[in-house]
C-alpha positions in Angstrom: 49.8 53.2 9.9 48.8 49.7 9.2 45.5 49.4 7.7 43.2 47.1 10.5 42.3 43.4 9.1 38.6 43.2 8.0 36.3 41.1 9.9 35.5 39.3 6.7 38.7 38.3 6.8 38.9 36.8 9.9 35.7 35.3 9.5 37.0 33.5 6.4 39.9 32.2 8.2 37.9 30.9 11.1 35.6 29.0 8.4 38.6 27.5 6.7 40.1 26.3 9.6 36.9 24.6 10.9 37.3 21.0 9.6 33.7 20.1 10.8 32.2 22.0 7.8 31.5 21.0 4.7 32.3 22.8 1.6 28.6 23.4 0.8 28.2 24.8 4.4 30.6 27.1 4.1 29.4 28.6 0.9 26.0 28.9 2.3 27.4 30.4 5.8 29.2 32.9 3.4 26.5 33.8 1.5 24.1 34.3 4.1 26.4 37.0 5.8 26.8 38.8 2.4 23.4 39.2 2.1 22.5 39.7 5.8 25.4 42.5 5.5 23.9 43.8 2.3 20.0 43.6 2.7 19.5 43.4 6.5 18.1 40.2 7.9 14.8 40.3 7.5 15.1 41.4 3.7 17.3 38.5 2.9 15.6 35.2 1.6 16.7 31.5 1.6 15.9 31.6 -2.3 18.8 34.4 -2.3 21.0 32.6 0.0 20.8 29.4 -1.9 21.4 31.2 -5.2 24.6 33.3 -4.0 26.0 30.0 -2.6 25.5 28.1 -5.6 22.9 25.5 -4.2 19.7 24.4 -4.2 17.2 26.1 -1.5 16.4 22.6 -0.3 20.1 22.3 0.5 20.1 25.5 2.9 17.0 24.0 4.8 18.9 20.6 5.0 21.9 22.4 6.9 20.1 25.0 8.7 16.3 24.5 9.5 15.4 28.3 9.7 17.0 31.4 8.6 17.3 32.3 12.4 19.4 29.2 12.8 21.7 30.3 10.1 22.1 33.8 11.4 23.1 32.4 14.8 25.6 30.2 13.7 26.9 32.9 12.0 26.9 35.3 15.2 28.3 32.7 17.3 31.3 32.5 15.3 31.9 36.0 15.2 31.6 36.0 18.9 33.5 33.2 19.9 36.3 33.4 17.1 36.0 36.6 15.2 35.8 39.3 17.9 38.5 37.8 20.0 40.7 37.7 16.9 40.1 41.5 15.7 40.3 42.8 19.6 43.6 40.9 20.2 45.0 42.9 16.7 43.6 46.1 18.0 45.1 45.8 21.3 48.7 45.2 19.7 48.3 47.7 16.9 50.4 50.4 16.1 48.2 52.9 18.1 49.6 51.3 21.3 53.0 52.7 20.7 52.0 56.3 20.7 53.9 57.0 23.8 54.2 61.0 23.5 51.7 63.5 23.6 47.7 63.2 24.5 47.2 64.4 20.5 49.7 61.9 19.0 47.7 59.2 20.9 44.0 60.1 20.5 45.2 60.9 16.4 46.6 57.0 16.3 43.8 55.7 18.2 40.6 57.4 16.4 42.2 56.9 12.9 42.6 53.3 13.6 39.0 53.0 14.7 37.4 55.1 12.5 39.1 53.1 9.7 38.1 49.7 10.9 34.2 51.0 11.4 34.2 52.4 8.1 35.3 49.3 6.7 33.1 47.0 8.6 30.1 48.7 9.4 27.5 46.6 7.7 28.8 43.6 9.3 29.2 45.6 13.0 25.6 46.5 12.5 24.5 42.9 12.4 26.3 42.4 15.3 25.5 45.2 17.4 21.6 44.7 16.3 21.5 41.2 17.6 23.6 41.9 20.5 21.2 44.3 21.9 18.7 41.5 22.3 21.0 38.5 23.7 22.5 39.0 27.0 24.7 36.1 26.3 26.3 37.4 23.1 26.8 40.7 24.9 28.8 39.1 27.7 30.7 37.4 24.9 31.6 40.3 22.8 31.9 43.2 25.5 34.2 40.5 27.6 36.4 39.7 24.9 36.7 43.3 23.5 37.1 44.6 27.3 39.4 42.4 28.4 42.0 43.5 25.8 40.9 47.1 24.8 40.7 48.2 28.4 43.5 46.9 29.4 45.5 48.9 26.7 43.7 51.9 27.2 44.3 52.0 31.0 48.0 51.9 30.2 48.0 54.5 28.3 45.7 56.7 30.2 48.1 56.2 33.5 50.9 57.3 31.5 49.1 60.5 30.4 47.7 61.4 34.0 51.5 61.3 35.2 52.7 63.3 32.7 49.6 65.7 33.6 48.1 65.9 30.0 44.9 64.3 30.7 42.3 65.3 33.2 42.5 63.0 36.4 38.9 61.4 36.2 38.7 57.6 37.1 39.9 55.6 34.1 36.4 53.9 33.1 35.0 57.4 32.8 37.9 58.6 30.2 37.2 55.4 28.3 33.7 55.9 28.1 34.0 59.2 26.6 36.7 57.9 24.1 35.0 54.7 22.9 31.8 56.6 22.8 32.9 59.5 20.5 34.5 56.9 18.2 31.1 54.8 18.3 29.1 58.0 17.2 30.5 57.3 13.7 29.2 54.0 13.7 25.6 55.2 14.8 25.9 57.8 11.8 26.6 55.3 9.4 23.8 52.7 10.8 21.3 55.5 10.1 22.9 56.0 6.9 23.6 59.7 7.5 26.4 60.2 4.6 29.5 61.0 6.6 32.2 63.9 5.6 35.7 62.5 4.8 37.3 60.1 7.1 40.2 62.6 7.5 37.9 65.3 8.7 36.3 62.8 11.0 39.6 61.9 12.8 40.6 65.6 12.8 37.4 66.9 14.4 37.1 63.3 16.8 40.6 64.4 17.8 40.0 67.8 18.5 36.9 67.3 20.6 38.4 64.6 22.6 41.8 66.7 23.2 39.8 70.0 24.1 37.6 67.9 26.8 40.2 65.9 28.3 42.9 68.3 28.5 43.4 69.8 32.5 42.3 73.2 32.8 45.0 75.6 33.4 
């Protein structure tokens, strides 16, 4: 299965395509993103950002009045550009071609998202923590994800219902259980509980979902 593209790659693409940014602005933004992901927003300092970017601290303040303004610049780009790209890739990735059994579908889907979460959890943590307190950002992020992900998931759920392989519950409830189970890995990583091998994570999540979603005989 194709490895999901990292959000850092999408972010770099977005920055490089933005001709309104100077080279120093790109350096500052990338340095800030790295340090926010590594140390958290509160612990990262403008002095560290400047050093990582290879510019004077005054240059950071010249471009961005506060550290919060810099964070908002990063988050707005994620919400408006990076999340839509990542969601579009997910909605057209190889898991969508799993048209056989419930087991095959869940294995392809869960494997894809576990790998994505594991590769990007530090940045996802920043986005998630800010989105909790920002209604506008919640709408942007969830809207971009929902319009692509839920439509694709619904097609597979309807197909599996027609074959009698999945319980006949409302699609939104079924998606809630599937997405929530996968998101539990992100929660575990956020609180720094060491996960077991990702292959084991996939196997256990698929077994858990398959048992709960298979119709009773």
